PDB file of N, CA, C and O in Angstrom:
ATOM      1  N   MET A   1     -65.253 -28.180 -20.164  1.00  0.00           N
ATOM      2  CA  MET A   1     -65.284 -27.138 -21.151  1.00  0.00           C
ATOM      3  C   MET A   1     -66.746 -26.831 -21.471  1.00  0.00           C
ATOM      4  O   MET A   1     -67.558 -27.750 -21.587  1.00  0.00           O
ATOM      5  N   LYS A   2     -67.082 -25.579 -21.613  1.00  0.00           N
ATOM      6  CA  LYS A   2     -68.448 -25.157 -21.924  1.00  0.00           C
ATOM      7  C   LYS A   2     -68.779 -25.534 -23.362  1.00  0.00           C
ATOM      8  O   LYS A   2     -68.018 -25.249 -24.286  1.00  0.00           O
ATOM      9  N   ARG A   3     -69.918 -26.173 -23.530  1.00  0.00           N
ATOM     10  CA  ARG A   3     -70.377 -26.561 -24.861  1.00  0.00           C
ATOM     11  C   ARG A   3     -71.533 -25.657 -25.269  1.00  0.00           C
ATOM     12  O   ARG A   3     -72.395 -25.333 -24.452  1.00  0.00           O
ATOM     13  N   TYR A   4     -71.547 -25.256 -26.519  1.00  0.00           N
ATOM     14  CA  TYR A   4     -72.576 -24.357 -27.018  1.00  0.00           C
ATOM     15  C   TYR A   4     -73.562 -25.056 -27.943  1.00  0.00           C
ATOM     16  O   TYR A   4     -74.387 -24.404 -28.582  1.00  0.00           O
ATOM     17  N   THR A   5     -73.479 -26.353 -28.013  1.00  0.00           N
ATOM     18  CA  THR A   5     -74.411 -27.127 -28.818  1.00  0.00           C
ATOM     19  C   THR A   5     -75.176 -28.085 -27.918  1.00  0.00           C
ATOM     20  O   THR A   5     -74.709 -28.422 -26.830  1.00  0.00           O
ATOM     21  N   LYS A   6     -76.342 -28.522 -28.361  1.00  0.00           N
ATOM     22  CA  LYS A   6     -77.154 -29.446 -27.588  1.00  0.00           C
ATOM     23  C   LYS A   6     -76.564 -30.850 -27.688  1.00  0.00           C
ATOM     24  O   LYS A   6     -76.177 -31.288 -28.770  1.00  0.00           O
ATOM     25  N   ASN A   7     -76.498 -31.546 -26.568  1.00  0.00           N
ATOM     26  CA  ASN A   7     -75.961 -32.896 -26.516  1.00  0.00           C
ATOM     27  C   ASN A   7     -77.115 -33.874 -26.745  1.00  0.00           C
ATOM     28  O   ASN A   7     -77.915 -34.108 -25.839  1.00  0.00           O
ATOM     29  N   ASN A   8     -77.206 -34.447 -27.949  1.00  0.00           N
ATOM     30  CA  ASN A   8     -78.284 -35.361 -28.298  1.00  0.00           C
ATOM     31  C   ASN A   8     -77.914 -36.826 -28.101  1.00  0.00           C
ATOM     32  O   ASN A   8     -78.682 -37.705 -28.492  1.00  0.00           O
ATOM     33  N   HIS A   9     -76.772 -37.110 -27.512  1.00  0.00           N
ATOM     34  CA  HIS A   9     -76.336 -38.485 -27.297  1.00  0.00           C
ATOM     35  C   HIS A   9     -77.142 -39.114 -26.165  1.00  0.00           C
ATOM     36  O   HIS A   9     -77.621 -38.409 -25.277  1.00  0.00           O
ATOM     37  N   PRO A  10     -77.295 -40.440 -26.192  1.00  0.00           N
ATOM     38  CA  PRO A  10     -77.993 -41.097 -25.085  1.00  0.00           C
ATOM     39  C   PRO A  10     -77.122 -41.121 -23.828  1.00  0.00           C
ATOM     40  O   PRO A  10     -75.895 -41.139 -23.913  1.00  0.00           O
ATOM     41  N   VAL A  11     -77.762 -41.121 -22.681  1.00  0.00           N
ATOM     42  CA  VAL A  11     -77.044 -41.249 -21.412  1.00  0.00           C
ATOM     43  C   VAL A  11     -76.655 -42.713 -21.255  1.00  0.00           C
ATOM     44  O   VAL A  11     -77.492 -43.603 -21.406  1.00  0.00           O
ATOM     45  N   GLN A  12     -75.377 -42.960 -20.951  1.00  0.00           N
ATOM     46  CA  GLN A  12     -74.873 -44.319 -20.784  1.00  0.00           C
ATOM     47  C   GLN A  12     -74.247 -44.454 -19.418  1.00  0.00           C
ATOM     48  O   GLN A  12     -73.769 -43.474 -18.847  1.00  0.00           O
ATOM     49  N   LYS A  13     -74.247 -45.685 -18.883  1.00  0.00           N
ATOM     50  CA  LYS A  13     -73.562 -45.918 -17.613  1.00  0.00           C
ATOM     51  C   LYS A  13     -73.016 -47.326 -17.562  1.00  0.00           C
ATOM     52  O   LYS A  13     -73.537 -48.245 -18.195  1.00  0.00           O
ATOM     53  N   CYS A  14     -71.955 -47.473 -16.794  1.00  0.00           N
ATOM     54  CA  CYS A  14     -71.322 -48.772 -16.606  1.00  0.00           C
ATOM     55  C   CYS A  14     -70.366 -48.680 -15.422  1.00  0.00           C
ATOM     56  O   CYS A  14     -70.079 -47.589 -14.929  1.00  0.00           O
ATOM     57  N   HIS A  15     -69.883 -49.814 -14.975  1.00  0.00           N
ATOM     58  CA  HIS A  15     -68.879 -49.849 -13.927  1.00  0.00           C
ATOM     59  C   HIS A  15     -67.529 -49.616 -14.606  1.00  0.00           C
ATOM     60  O   HIS A  15     -67.216 -50.272 -15.599  1.00  0.00           O
ATOM     61  N   ALA A  16     -66.728 -48.687 -14.077  1.00  0.00           N
ATOM     62  CA  ALA A  16     -65.460 -48.322 -14.708  1.00  0.00           C
ATOM     63  C   ALA A  16     -64.363 -48.157 -13.670  1.00  0.00           C
ATOM     64  O   ALA A  16     -64.626 -47.988 -12.479  1.00  0.00           O
ATOM     65  N   THR A  17     -63.135 -48.210 -14.147  1.00  0.00           N
ATOM     66  CA  THR A  17     -61.940 -48.026 -13.324  1.00  0.00           C
ATOM     67  C   THR A  17     -61.108 -46.892 -13.912  1.00  0.00           C
ATOM     68  O   THR A  17     -60.911 -46.829 -15.125  1.00  0.00           O
ATOM     69  N   VAL A  18     -60.621 -45.998 -13.056  1.00  0.00           N
ATOM     70  CA  VAL A  18     -59.739 -44.921 -13.513  1.00  0.00           C
ATOM     71  C   VAL A  18     -58.392 -45.544 -13.856  1.00  0.00           C
ATOM     72  O   VAL A  18     -57.786 -46.222 -13.026  1.00  0.00           O
ATOM     73  N   ILE A  19     -57.924 -45.314 -15.083  1.00  0.00           N
ATOM     74  CA  ILE A  19     -56.629 -45.869 -15.489  1.00  0.00           C
ATOM     75  C   ILE A  19     -55.564 -44.796 -15.674  1.00  0.00           C
ATOM     76  O   ILE A  19     -54.389 -45.112 -15.861  1.00  0.00           O
ATOM     77  N   GLY A  20     -55.970 -43.524 -15.622  1.00  0.00           N
ATOM     78  CA  GLY A  20     -54.967 -42.480 -15.761  1.00  0.00           C
ATOM     79  C   GLY A  20     -55.565 -41.095 -15.684  1.00  0.00           C
ATOM     80  O   GLY A  20     -56.766 -40.902 -15.870  1.00  0.00           O
ATOM     81  N   THR A  21     -54.701 -40.132 -15.407  1.00  0.00           N
ATOM     82  CA  THR A  21     -55.090 -38.727 -15.391  1.00  0.00           C
ATOM     83  C   THR A  21     -54.019 -37.945 -16.135  1.00  0.00           C
ATOM     84  O   THR A  21     -52.855 -38.345 -16.168  1.00  0.00           O
ATOM     85  N   SER A  22     -54.417 -36.835 -16.729  1.00  0.00           N
ATOM     86  CA  SER A  22     -53.413 -36.006 -17.397  1.00  0.00           C
ATOM     87  C   SER A  22     -53.826 -34.539 -17.330  1.00  0.00           C
ATOM     88  O   SER A  22     -55.010 -34.201 -17.308  1.00  0.00           O
ATOM     89  N   GLU A  23     -52.824 -33.694 -17.298  1.00  0.00           N
ATOM     90  CA  GLU A  23     -53.011 -32.246 -17.293  1.00  0.00           C
ATOM     91  C   GLU A  23     -52.190 -31.697 -18.455  1.00  0.00           C
ATOM     92  O   GLU A  23     -50.982 -31.920 -18.533  1.00  0.00           O
ATOM     93  N   GLN A  24     -52.857 -30.978 -19.356  1.00  0.00           N
ATOM     94  CA  GLN A  24     -52.190 -30.452 -20.534  1.00  0.00           C
ATOM     95  C   GLN A  24     -52.455 -28.956 -20.641  1.00  0.00           C
ATOM     96  O   GLN A  24     -53.482 -28.462 -20.177  1.00  0.00           O
ATOM     97  N   SER A  25     -51.533 -28.254 -21.247  1.00  0.00           N
ATOM     98  CA  SER A  25     -51.765 -26.826 -21.451  1.00  0.00           C
ATOM     99  C   SER A  25     -52.712 -26.634 -22.628  1.00  0.00           C
ATOM    100  O   SER A  25     -52.704 -27.420 -23.575  1.00  0.00           O
ATOM    101  N   TYR A  26     -53.520 -25.593 -22.563  1.00  0.00           N
ATOM    102  CA  TYR A  26     -54.506 -25.295 -23.600  1.00  0.00           C
ATOM    103  C   TYR A  26     -54.197 -23.922 -24.175  1.00  0.00           C
ATOM    104  O   TYR A  26     -54.094 -22.939 -23.442  1.00  0.00           O
ATOM    105  N   THR A  27     -54.054 -23.865 -25.480  1.00  0.00           N
ATOM    106  CA  THR A  27     -53.794 -22.606 -26.159  1.00  0.00           C
ATOM    107  C   THR A  27     -54.924 -22.357 -27.149  1.00  0.00           C
ATOM    108  O   THR A  27     -54.953 -22.988 -28.206  1.00  0.00           O
ATOM    109  N   PRO A  28     -55.864 -21.449 -26.838  1.00  0.00           N
ATOM    110  CA  PRO A  28     -56.975 -21.213 -27.754  1.00  0.00           C
ATOM    111  C   PRO A  28     -56.552 -20.592 -29.085  1.00  0.00           C
ATOM    112  O   PRO A  28     -57.208 -20.800 -30.106  1.00  0.00           O
ATOM    113  N   VAL A  29     -55.457 -19.831 -29.074  1.00  0.00           N
ATOM    114  CA  VAL A  29     -54.949 -19.216 -30.302  1.00  0.00           C
ATOM    115  C   VAL A  29     -53.518 -19.719 -30.497  1.00  0.00           C
ATOM    116  O   VAL A  29     -52.644 -19.426 -29.681  1.00  0.00           O
ATOM    117  N   PRO A  30     -53.270 -20.478 -31.580  1.00  0.00           N
ATOM    118  CA  PRO A  30     -51.916 -20.997 -31.801  1.00  0.00           C
ATOM    119  C   PRO A  30     -50.882 -19.875 -31.843  1.00  0.00           C
ATOM    120  O   PRO A  30     -51.123 -18.814 -32.418  1.00  0.00           O
ATOM    121  N   GLY A  31     -49.742 -20.123 -31.233  1.00  0.00           N
ATOM    122  CA  GLY A  31     -48.664 -19.155 -31.219  1.00  0.00           C
ATOM    123  C   GLY A  31     -48.621 -18.283 -29.980  1.00  0.00           C
ATOM    124  O   GLY A  31     -47.639 -17.573 -29.763  1.00  0.00           O
ATOM    125  N   TYR A  32     -49.667 -18.320 -29.158  1.00  0.00           N
ATOM    126  CA  TYR A  32     -49.699 -17.539 -27.928  1.00  0.00           C
ATOM    127  C   TYR A  32     -49.427 -18.435 -26.729  1.00  0.00           C
ATOM    128  O   TYR A  32     -49.411 -19.661 -26.844  1.00  0.00           O
ATOM    129  N   GLU A  33     -49.218 -17.823 -25.602  1.00  0.00           N
ATOM    130  CA  GLU A  33     -48.988 -18.571 -24.367  1.00  0.00           C
ATOM    131  C   GLU A  33     -50.251 -19.334 -23.966  1.00  0.00           C
ATOM    132  O   GLU A  33     -51.360 -18.851 -24.196  1.00  0.00           O
ATOM    133  N   PRO A  34     -50.099 -20.506 -23.376  1.00  0.00           N
ATOM    134  CA  PRO A  34     -51.271 -21.244 -22.890  1.00  0.00           C
ATOM    135  C   PRO A  34     -52.037 -20.420 -21.858  1.00  0.00           C
ATOM    136  O   PRO A  34     -51.431 -19.768 -21.007  1.00  0.00           O
ATOM    137  N   SER A  35     -53.369 -20.450 -21.933  1.00  0.00           N
ATOM    138  CA  SER A  35     -54.163 -19.632 -21.021  1.00  0.00           C
ATOM    139  C   SER A  35     -54.610 -20.399 -19.779  1.00  0.00           C
ATOM    140  O   SER A  35     -54.733 -19.817 -18.702  1.00  0.00           O
ATOM    141  N   ARG A  36     -54.853 -21.702 -19.926  1.00  0.00           N
ATOM    142  CA  ARG A  36     -55.277 -22.494 -18.773  1.00  0.00           C
ATOM    143  C   ARG A  36     -55.042 -23.964 -19.084  1.00  0.00           C
ATOM    144  O   ARG A  36     -54.965 -24.343 -20.252  1.00  0.00           O
ATOM    145  N   PRO A  37     -54.928 -24.792 -18.060  1.00  0.00           N
ATOM    146  CA  PRO A  37     -54.719 -26.217 -18.310  1.00  0.00           C
ATOM    147  C   PRO A  37     -56.033 -26.945 -18.601  1.00  0.00           C
ATOM    148  O   PRO A  37     -57.107 -26.514 -18.181  1.00  0.00           O
ATOM    149  N   LEU A  38     -55.921 -28.051 -19.326  1.00  0.00           N
ATOM    150  CA  LEU A  38     -57.032 -28.963 -19.555  1.00  0.00           C
ATOM    151  C   LEU A  38     -56.781 -30.195 -18.695  1.00  0.00           C
ATOM    152  O   LEU A  38     -55.666 -30.717 -18.658  1.00  0.00           O
ATOM    153  N   TYR A  39     -57.809 -30.653 -18.010  1.00  0.00           N
ATOM    154  CA  TYR A  39     -57.699 -31.823 -17.147  1.00  0.00           C
ATOM    155  C   TYR A  39     -58.479 -32.967 -17.773  1.00  0.00           C
ATOM    156  O   TYR A  39     -59.634 -32.800 -18.164  1.00  0.00           O
ATOM    157  N   GLU A  40     -57.846 -34.128 -17.867  1.00  0.00           N
ATOM    158  CA  GLU A  40     -58.475 -35.270 -18.516  1.00  0.00           C
ATOM    159  C   GLU A  40     -58.323 -36.514 -17.644  1.00  0.00           C
ATOM    160  O   GLU A  40     -57.275 -36.737 -17.037  1.00  0.00           O
ATOM    161  N   ILE A  41     -59.382 -37.318 -17.590  1.00  0.00           N
ATOM    162  CA  ILE A  41     -59.384 -38.578 -16.843  1.00  0.00           C
ATOM    163  C   ILE A  41     -59.660 -39.704 -17.827  1.00  0.00           C
ATOM    164  O   ILE A  41     -60.575 -39.598 -18.644  1.00  0.00           O
ATOM    165  N   GLN A  42     -58.883 -40.783 -17.763  1.00  0.00           N
ATOM    166  CA  GLN A  42     -59.083 -41.944 -18.607  1.00  0.00           C
ATOM    167  C   GLN A  42     -59.680 -43.071 -17.768  1.00  0.00           C
ATOM    168  O   GLN A  42     -59.226 -43.346 -16.657  1.00  0.00           O
ATOM    169  N   PHE A  43     -60.709 -43.718 -18.321  1.00  0.00           N
ATOM    170  CA  PHE A  43     -61.399 -44.813 -17.655  1.00  0.00           C
ATOM    171  C   PHE A  43     -61.304 -46.082 -18.478  1.00  0.00           C
ATOM    172  O   PHE A  43     -61.253 -46.025 -19.706  1.00  0.00           O
ATOM    173  N   GLU A  44     -61.279 -47.231 -17.809  1.00  0.00           N
ATOM    174  CA  GLU A  44     -61.383 -48.531 -18.465  1.00  0.00           C
ATOM    175  C   GLU A  44     -62.805 -49.012 -18.255  1.00  0.00           C
ATOM    176  O   GLU A  44     -63.254 -49.151 -17.117  1.00  0.00           O
ATOM    177  N   THR A  45     -63.527 -49.270 -19.353  1.00  0.00           N
ATOM    178  CA  THR A  45     -64.905 -49.744 -19.302  1.00  0.00           C
ATOM    179  C   THR A  45     -64.970 -51.123 -19.958  1.00  0.00           C
ATOM    180  O   THR A  45     -63.998 -51.551 -20.580  1.00  0.00           O
ATOM    181  N   PRO A  46     -66.095 -51.823 -19.830  1.00  0.00           N
ATOM    182  CA  PRO A  46     -66.232 -53.117 -20.512  1.00  0.00           C
ATOM    183  C   PRO A  46     -66.085 -53.009 -22.036  1.00  0.00           C
ATOM    184  O   PRO A  46     -65.706 -53.983 -22.686  1.00  0.00           O
ATOM    185  N   ASP A  47     -66.377 -51.841 -22.611  1.00  0.00           N
ATOM    186  CA  ASP A  47     -66.251 -51.645 -24.056  1.00  0.00           C
ATOM    187  C   ASP A  47     -64.891 -51.100 -24.469  1.00  0.00           C
ATOM    188  O   ASP A  47     -64.657 -50.873 -25.656  1.00  0.00           O
ATOM    189  N   GLY A  48     -63.993 -50.886 -23.518  1.00  0.00           N
ATOM    190  CA  GLY A  48     -62.672 -50.357 -23.825  1.00  0.00           C
ATOM    191  C   GLY A  48     -62.415 -49.039 -23.125  1.00  0.00           C
ATOM    192  O   GLY A  48     -63.279 -48.537 -22.406  1.00  0.00           O
ATOM    193  N   PRO A  49     -61.229 -48.470 -23.328  1.00  0.00           N
ATOM    194  CA  PRO A  49     -60.890 -47.210 -22.651  1.00  0.00           C
ATOM    195  C   PRO A  49     -61.674 -46.031 -23.220  1.00  0.00           C
ATOM    196  O   PRO A  49     -62.013 -45.998 -24.402  1.00  0.00           O
ATOM    197  N   ILE A  50     -61.953 -45.062 -22.345  1.00  0.00           N
ATOM    198  CA  ILE A  50     -62.663 -43.843 -22.725  1.00  0.00           C
ATOM    199  C   ILE A  50     -62.109 -42.716 -21.859  1.00  0.00           C
ATOM    200  O   ILE A  50     -61.742 -42.944 -20.707  1.00  0.00           O
ATOM    201  N   SER A  51     -62.047 -41.510 -22.403  1.00  0.00           N
ATOM    202  CA  SER A  51     -61.511 -40.394 -21.620  1.00  0.00           C
ATOM    203  C   SER A  51     -62.460 -39.202 -21.697  1.00  0.00           C
ATOM    204  O   SER A  51     -63.198 -39.025 -22.666  1.00  0.00           O
ATOM    205  N   PHE A  52     -62.412 -38.386 -20.632  1.00  0.00           N
ATOM    206  CA  PHE A  52     -63.270 -37.219 -20.526  1.00  0.00           C
ATOM    207  C   PHE A  52     -62.477 -36.038 -19.984  1.00  0.00           C
ATOM    208  O   PHE A  52     -61.568 -36.201 -19.169  1.00  0.00           O
ATOM    209  N   GLU A  53     -62.833 -34.862 -20.446  1.00  0.00           N
ATOM    210  CA  GLU A  53     -62.300 -33.634 -19.883  1.00  0.00           C
ATOM    211  C   GLU A  53     -63.115 -33.328 -18.634  1.00  0.00           C
ATOM    212  O   GLU A  53     -64.344 -33.387 -18.666  1.00  0.00           O
ATOM    213  N   VAL A  54     -62.438 -32.999 -17.528  1.00  0.00           N
ATOM    214  CA  VAL A  54     -63.126 -32.691 -16.275  1.00  0.00           C
ATOM    215  C   VAL A  54     -62.685 -31.320 -15.773  1.00  0.00           C
ATOM    216  O   VAL A  54     -61.707 -30.753 -16.259  1.00  0.00           O
ATOM    217  N   SER A  55     -63.412 -30.804 -14.806  1.00  0.00           N
ATOM    218  CA  SER A  55     -63.082 -29.496 -14.246  1.00  0.00           C
ATOM    219  C   SER A  55     -61.858 -29.599 -13.338  1.00  0.00           C
ATOM    220  O   SER A  55     -61.458 -30.692 -12.938  1.00  0.00           O
ATOM    221  N   ARG A  56     -61.285 -28.471 -13.026  1.00  0.00           N
ATOM    222  CA  ARG A  56     -60.124 -28.463 -12.129  1.00  0.00           C
ATOM    223  C   ARG A  56     -60.506 -28.858 -10.714  1.00  0.00           C
ATOM    224  O   ARG A  56     -59.638 -29.215  -9.917  1.00  0.00           O
ATOM    225  N   PHE A  57     -61.790 -28.799 -10.388  1.00  0.00           N
ATOM    226  CA  PHE A  57     -62.248 -29.194  -9.058  1.00  0.00           C
ATOM    227  C   PHE A  57     -62.406 -30.707  -8.952  1.00  0.00           C
ATOM    228  O   PHE A  57     -62.160 -31.278  -7.890  1.00  0.00           O
ATOM    229  N   ALA A  58     -62.813 -31.363 -10.039  1.00  0.00           N
ATOM    230  CA  ALA A  58     -62.996 -32.819 -10.041  1.00  0.00           C
ATOM    231  C   ALA A  58     -61.674 -33.556 -10.239  1.00  0.00           C
ATOM    232  O   ALA A  58     -61.527 -34.691  -9.785  1.00  0.00           O
ATOM    233  N   PHE A  59     -60.718 -32.930 -10.905  1.00  0.00           N
ATOM    234  CA  PHE A  59     -59.455 -33.595 -11.247  1.00  0.00           C
ATOM    235  C   PHE A  59     -58.706 -34.167 -10.045  1.00  0.00           C
ATOM    236  O   PHE A  59     -58.292 -35.324 -10.110  1.00  0.00           O
ATOM    237  N   PRO A  60     -58.507 -33.432  -8.955  1.00  0.00           N
ATOM    238  CA  PRO A  60     -57.722 -33.998  -7.849  1.00  0.00           C
ATOM    239  C   PRO A  60     -58.466 -35.061  -7.041  1.00  0.00           C
ATOM    240  O   PRO A  60     -57.865 -35.700  -6.178  1.00  0.00           O
ATOM    241  N   LEU A  61     -59.749 -35.263  -7.297  1.00  0.00           N
ATOM    242  CA  LEU A  61     -60.526 -36.258  -6.550  1.00  0.00           C
ATOM    243  C   LEU A  61     -60.264 -37.690  -6.997  1.00  0.00           C
ATOM    244  O   LEU A  61     -60.513 -38.632  -6.244  1.00  0.00           O
ATOM    245  N   LEU A  62     -59.762 -37.860  -8.218  1.00  0.00           N
ATOM    246  CA  LEU A  62     -59.612 -39.195  -8.791  1.00  0.00           C
ATOM    247  C   LEU A  62     -58.155 -39.592  -8.964  1.00  0.00           C
ATOM    248  O   LEU A  62     -57.308 -38.778  -9.331  1.00  0.00           O
ATOM    249  N   GLU A  63     -57.882 -40.871  -8.688  1.00  0.00           N
ATOM    250  CA  GLU A  63     -56.549 -41.444  -8.861  1.00  0.00           C
ATOM    251  C   GLU A  63     -56.673 -42.771  -9.585  1.00  0.00           C
ATOM    252  O   GLU A  63     -57.742 -43.381  -9.586  1.00  0.00           O
ATOM    253  N   SER A  64     -55.607 -43.218 -10.193  1.00  0.00           N
ATOM    254  CA  SER A  64     -55.608 -44.507 -10.884  1.00  0.00           C
ATOM    255  C   SER A  64     -56.005 -45.627  -9.927  1.00  0.00           C
ATOM    256  O   SER A  64     -55.563 -45.667  -8.779  1.00  0.00           O
ATOM    257  N   GLY A  65     -56.842 -46.529 -10.418  1.00  0.00           N
ATOM    258  CA  GLY A  65     -57.275 -47.673  -9.623  1.00  0.00           C
ATOM    259  C   GLY A  65     -58.637 -47.499  -8.973  1.00  0.00           C
ATOM    260  O   GLY A  65     -59.223 -48.484  -8.523  1.00  0.00           O
ATOM    261  N   MET A  66     -59.158 -46.286  -8.907  1.00  0.00           N
ATOM    262  CA  MET A  66     -60.473 -46.073  -8.296  1.00  0.00           C
ATOM    263  C   MET A  66     -61.554 -46.691  -9.178  1.00  0.00           C
ATOM    264  O   MET A  66     -61.486 -46.625 -10.406  1.00  0.00           O
ATOM    265  N   LYS A  67     -62.555 -47.293  -8.529  1.00  0.00           N
ATOM    266  CA  LYS A  67     -63.647 -47.940  -9.251  1.00  0.00           C
ATOM    267  C   LYS A  67     -64.966 -47.339  -8.825  1.00  0.00           C
ATOM    268  O   LYS A  67     -65.139 -46.946  -7.672  1.00  0.00           O
ATOM    269  N   GLY A  68     -65.905 -47.268  -9.771  1.00  0.00           N
ATOM    270  CA  GLY A  68     -67.215 -46.723  -9.458  1.00  0.00           C
ATOM    271  C   GLY A  68     -68.141 -46.811 -10.652  1.00  0.00           C
ATOM    272  O   GLY A  68     -67.787 -47.365 -11.693  1.00  0.00           O
ATOM    273  N   GLU A  69     -69.328 -46.258 -10.490  1.00  0.00           N
ATOM    274  CA  GLU A  69     -70.342 -46.240 -11.540  1.00  0.00           C
ATOM    275  C   GLU A  69     -70.167 -44.964 -12.367  1.00  0.00           C
ATOM    276  O   GLU A  69     -70.362 -43.859 -11.859  1.00  0.00           O
ATOM    277  N   LEU A  70     -69.803 -45.119 -13.632  1.00  0.00           N
ATOM    278  CA  LEU A  70     -69.564 -43.998 -14.540  1.00  0.00           C
ATOM    279  C   LEU A  70     -70.827 -43.730 -15.354  1.00  0.00           C
ATOM    280  O   LEU A  70     -71.390 -44.645 -15.954  1.00  0.00           O
ATOM    281  N   VAL A  71     -71.268 -42.479 -15.372  1.00  0.00           N
ATOM    282  CA  VAL A  71     -72.420 -42.064 -16.172  1.00  0.00           C
ATOM    283  C   VAL A  71     -71.954 -40.933 -17.084  1.00  0.00           C
ATOM    284  O   VAL A  71     -71.380 -39.951 -16.615  1.00  0.00           O
ATOM    285  N   TRP A  72     -72.204 -41.072 -18.396  1.00  0.00           N
ATOM    286  CA  TRP A  72     -71.788 -40.048 -19.337  1.00  0.00           C
ATOM    287  C   TRP A  72     -72.811 -39.905 -20.459  1.00  0.00           C
ATOM    288  O   TRP A  72     -73.643 -40.783 -20.689  1.00  0.00           O
ATOM    289  N   GLN A  73     -72.723 -38.784 -21.140  1.00  0.00           N
ATOM    290  CA  GLN A  73     -73.586 -38.506 -22.282  1.00  0.00           C
ATOM    291  C   GLN A  73     -72.714 -37.929 -23.376  1.00  0.00           C
ATOM    292  O   GLN A  73     -72.292 -36.776 -23.300  1.00  0.00           O
ATOM    293  N   GLY A  74     -72.445 -38.730 -24.394  1.00  0.00           N
ATOM    294  CA  GLY A  74     -71.558 -38.299 -25.482  1.00  0.00           C
ATOM    295  C   GLY A  74     -70.183 -37.944 -24.934  1.00  0.00           C
ATOM    296  O   GLY A  74     -69.544 -38.776 -24.291  1.00  0.00           O
ATOM    297  N   PRO A  75     -69.714 -36.711 -25.179  1.00  0.00           N
ATOM    298  CA  PRO A  75     -68.379 -36.322 -24.706  1.00  0.00           C
ATOM    299  C   PRO A  75     -68.357 -35.796 -23.273  1.00  0.00           C
ATOM    300  O   PRO A  75     -67.298 -35.416 -22.774  1.00  0.00           O
ATOM    301  N   ASP A  76     -69.508 -35.770 -22.607  1.00  0.00           N
ATOM    302  CA  ASP A  76     -69.593 -35.165 -21.279  1.00  0.00           C
ATOM    303  C   ASP A  76     -69.770 -36.200 -20.175  1.00  0.00           C
ATOM    304  O   ASP A  76     -70.644 -37.063 -20.260  1.00  0.00           O
ATOM    305  N   ILE A  77     -68.938 -36.112 -19.138  1.00  0.00           N
ATOM    306  CA  ILE A  77     -69.101 -36.969 -17.972  1.00  0.00           C
ATOM    307  C   ILE A  77     -70.178 -36.345 -17.083  1.00  0.00           C
ATOM    308  O   ILE A  77     -70.152 -35.144 -16.813  1.00  0.00           O
ATOM    309  N   ILE A  78     -71.113 -37.163 -16.637  1.00  0.00           N
ATOM    310  CA  ILE A  78     -72.173 -36.691 -15.752  1.00  0.00           C
ATOM    311  C   ILE A  78     -71.814 -36.988 -14.308  1.00  0.00           C
ATOM    312  O   ILE A  78     -71.927 -36.115 -13.447  1.00  0.00           O
ATOM    313  N   SER A  79     -71.377 -38.224 -14.030  1.00  0.00           N
ATOM    314  CA  SER A  79     -70.963 -38.555 -12.670  1.00  0.00           C
ATOM    315  C   SER A  79     -70.061 -39.776 -12.676  1.00  0.00           C
ATOM    316  O   SER A  79     -70.081 -40.584 -13.604  1.00  0.00           O
ATOM    317  N   PHE A  80     -69.274 -39.888 -11.624  1.00  0.00           N
ATOM    318  CA  PHE A  80     -68.486 -41.083 -11.332  1.00  0.00           C
ATOM    319  C   PHE A  80     -68.660 -41.285  -9.846  1.00  0.00           C
ATOM    320  O   PHE A  80     -67.891 -40.772  -9.033  1.00  0.00           O
ATOM    321  N   GLU A  81     -69.675 -42.035  -9.509  1.00  0.00           N
ATOM    322  CA  GLU A  81     -70.062 -42.185  -8.106  1.00  0.00           C
ATOM    323  C   GLU A  81     -69.123 -43.115  -7.380  1.00  0.00           C
ATOM    324  O   GLU A  81     -68.705 -44.138  -7.922  1.00  0.00           O
ATOM    325  N   PRO A  82     -68.798 -42.771  -6.185  1.00  0.00           N
ATOM    326  CA  PRO A  82     -69.325 -41.732  -5.301  1.00  0.00           C
ATOM    327  C   PRO A  82     -68.524 -40.432  -5.312  1.00  0.00           C
ATOM    328  O   PRO A  82     -68.804 -39.562  -4.487  1.00  0.00           O
ATOM    329  N   TRP A  83     -67.545 -40.250  -6.197  1.00  0.00           N
ATOM    330  CA  TRP A  83     -66.648 -39.086  -6.130  1.00  0.00           C
ATOM    331  C   TRP A  83     -67.166 -37.864  -6.880  1.00  0.00           C
ATOM    332  O   TRP A  83     -67.135 -36.760  -6.336  1.00  0.00           O
ATOM    333  N   ILE A  84     -67.634 -38.027  -8.092  1.00  0.00           N
ATOM    334  CA  ILE A  84     -68.140 -36.902  -8.884  1.00  0.00           C
ATOM    335  C   ILE A  84     -69.644 -37.084  -9.039  1.00  0.00           C
ATOM    336  O   ILE A  84     -70.103 -38.101  -9.558  1.00  0.00           O
ATOM    337  N   GLN A  85     -70.404 -36.098  -8.587  1.00  0.00           N
ATOM    338  CA  GLN A  85     -71.871 -36.199  -8.701  1.00  0.00           C
ATOM    339  C   GLN A  85     -72.451 -34.923  -9.224  1.00  0.00           C
ATOM    340  O   GLN A  85     -73.667 -34.818  -9.386  1.00  0.00           O
TER     341      GLN A  85
END
């Protein structure tokens, strides 16, 4: 999702495992038909579970059980190497 504010959070990274994926409908105006789906990936990290919204292009690349180096900044995923860069 496009953000219109500056992300002042520190960049963090750790080894993580994908524990789930979900696709939900998104309705920007309540009461109207959904305009597009939201794609979300859940990761298990040493500090506990964390989830991120990802693009429709990154969503089909990940499945439960995949492991890699997760890099994120606040609410934004930067990479999950070697799949998302």
